[in-house]
N, C-alpha and C positions, 0 to 999 in steps of 0.2 A: 504495501499498499502505500504511495506518496505521500508528501511530504502535504501538499497541501490539501489530499482524500485526507488524513488524519487532522487537521485545522479546521479542516468543516465538519467534520465529526465530534469534532470536541464543541465547537460552535452551535451543531446540531442541537448539538445533546443537552447542553445552558441551558440555549434558548427554549428546551420544550422542558426542562425540569421549575425553568425561571416563570410559564405560561401555566404549570401547572399549581404551582405556590402563587400566585398573581389571582387562579381561580377560586384554590380554595382558600386565603386568606381572606378573599371580599365575600364568597362565601362566610365564613364567620364571624368578620365584624356584622354585615347584613344583619346573618341570624340575634350577633346579640345588640343589637341595633333594633330588631324587632321582640325580642324577648323582656327589655326595661320598656319597654314603650306597651309589651303585654301588661307590665307588673310581674311579669315570669319570671327572673331572672334565674342565667342556668348558673349553677354552683359548680360546675365540672370541671372548668376551668381553672377556676378557683382554688376548690379543694388539688386539684391540682398544681400549682404556684407555689399553696399553704406546705406541700409534700417538698418538692423538689427545693425551699426555703429550709427547711425543717431539716434535709440530707445534705445540706450546704453547711448549715451550722455546727451540726455535728462531727461532719469532714473536717471542717474548723478547727472543730475542739481536739479530736480524734491528730490530728495533724501538727499540732503544737507540741500535746501531749509525747508522742511520739519522740519528736525532735529536743524533750527535753529528758526527756530517758537516755536518747543516746549520748547528749552534748554532759551532762549529769554524768556516767561512770566515766567521763575520763577528768572529772572535777573532783571526783573522788582524791584519785591520786597525785600524790601532792605537783602543787604550782614550786617552779623555780624559776630565777632570775634571769632575764636573756644575760647571754655572754657580749663583753661589750664588743664586741667582732659584728656580730650578730645586729647590736643597736647603732653603731655606725653605718651598717647594709641597709638595714628599717630606713633610717634616716636620710640617707643618699636616696634610694628610690620614695620619698617623700612621702612618706605611712605613719601615721599615727602613731607612736612606737607604745600610745594608752591603746590600743585595741589587740594591742599580740598579747594573748598567752602563751608561755612555757610551759608543759607539762613533763612528768620525770616517766618514759616508757621507754623502749631498747625496738618497740612497734614505731615502724615511719609515721607519723601522725601529720595531717595535713588537711584543716579544711576551715567554711567560713560558718560563720553562724552566730541567729540576735535577727529577728527581724525590722525590729525597730531600728538598733544596735547593732549594730552586725562590729561582728572581731574575728581576728582568727587564730586560732589556737594551731601551732607546733609540737612535734614534742622531738624530745634530745636525740632518739631515738635518728628521728628524721635532719638530724643537723650532723651526729654521725657518718651517717648514707650518704649526705650531698654532697657534691663542689661547691665552692661558693657560687661561681658563676647557675650551677643548679637550682644551688637556696632563694639565689636573684630572683630564679626564676619562677620561681614556687610559688615566692612571694606574692611579686605581681600578677600571677591568673589569682592566688586567694584575695588579693586586695583586687583587683576587677570584680571578682565577685562583691567583698564589701561594700565600692563605688554605687553598685548601680541596683542596691539591694535585692542582690538572688535570692537569699533564707525567704526573704517575705515576695519574691518572685511565684518560687516554687510552690509556697503554702499556698495562694492562692489558685495555682494552674491545676496544683491535686483535689483541691476541694472543687472547682470545676466539673475536671475528669469526674470523681466521685460523685459531683451531683448526677449528670450528664453523661453519666457509668453505660444509658442504653445505646448510644448513639456511637461505631465505629470508625466516625471520622472523630471525634472530642480524642477517643485514647489513643487514635495518633498523631493528633498534634499536640496530644501532650510528651509523648516520648520525643519529635521532632524540634517542638521549641527548647524543652532538657537537653540538646547536645547540643542546636545553634548557641544558650547556654555557655556550654563548655568550649564551642572552636571559639565563640567571639571573648573568652579571653585569654586563650591560646595566643588568638592573634595579638592580644592588647601583649601579653609575654613576652608573645617572638618582636615584637618592635621595641620593647624596652630591654630586652639582652640576649636578641638574635635564635634564635631557632636550635642549632647547636644547643646552648643550654638546656631550652625548654623538651626538646628531644630526649636528653642525657637525662635528666630529671625525672620524664615519666619510664624512660624506659625501664632505670631502675627503682621505680615504686612500685609498679606494673609485676616486675619479676622478681621482687623481695620473696624470703622464703615465708614470710609469715602472710602472702596472697592475700595482703590486707589490699582494703580500696582509698588508698588517703588525701587523693583530691575529690573531697564531698563539698556538695553546695545542702546545707542546712541538712535532713537526712538523704537526701538523693543518692543515692553513689550510684556516680559513672556506669554505664552498663556496659557488655561490647560492642554493641554497637555504636556508643557515640564513641569510643575509645581506639574501635578501627575507622572511625570516621578523621577524629584528634591526629593519627598518628599518618594516617593517608594525605592531610594537608601539612601535615608539619615534613613529610620526604621528598613536598612538593608535588604530589600529583594531583591532576584536577578532580573535585569535587565536585561531580553536580550535584545540587540541592534537590535535595529531595522535595515529596510533595506527600500531600495528603492520596492516598491511591483512589480510584475512579470508581471501581466499586466499594469503597468504603464510602468515599459521598453521596454518592447515588441511596445505597441501604438507607442511608442516616437520612436523605430527603423524603426516600419511603415511609420513614416510623416517624417520620416529621408529620408527614399529609394524614398516616393516618391516623394520627393521635386529633388531629384537625377534625377528622371527621368524626370522628370520636363523641366530641365534644361540641359536633354541630348538630349532633341526635338526640 
């Protein structure tokens, strides 16, 4: 199939789905207007919205609790003072030293935590494992997450995905956004200290015997697909931007249409 044909079919499907949605939502609006005028309000959409709202609130609470449980395990470990060399490195990178926490642990740890006041947690094992340039790259990566409040963004993404669990497109969107956050942080770190240092840090962390996943945003650990995309980008390979699959998009639209038709009954 030629490129022009692909474009045509894509536009055709988008146009068809847009037409179906326009007709469906127009019918819903008319139904609601008629219901209000006849003093017979349909409570189905209200009840459905209320259920989604409850799920969203519980998803937020659950994610906050998971984050609290994850971070607290590190603060039961003894916190130690940052070495002078690391303090100078943090200052040179223009990172607020008050936002960096060092814990005593042989496992290499580096993650960003905190929703409204993000901070960076490092371990003494990480300092022993990485070279100076690799440590700089890791700090820049986590600093990017802090500057952009990525733990808070992850919180909202997880809550939305949990609330709209019945839509496949939303689940795919969740994974793609989380990969994008990691790639953006890598790009920032590479600009600050260079790709070799970042690639070296990532290699050492991912091949460490503990098999830990040390670069973390909130409680969202980097997954295999994210690591694959990150390594490809660092190797200079052309990474094709991932998109929500057509099938997930179509199935999600059909689910929304079916829900709308149910509300019209």
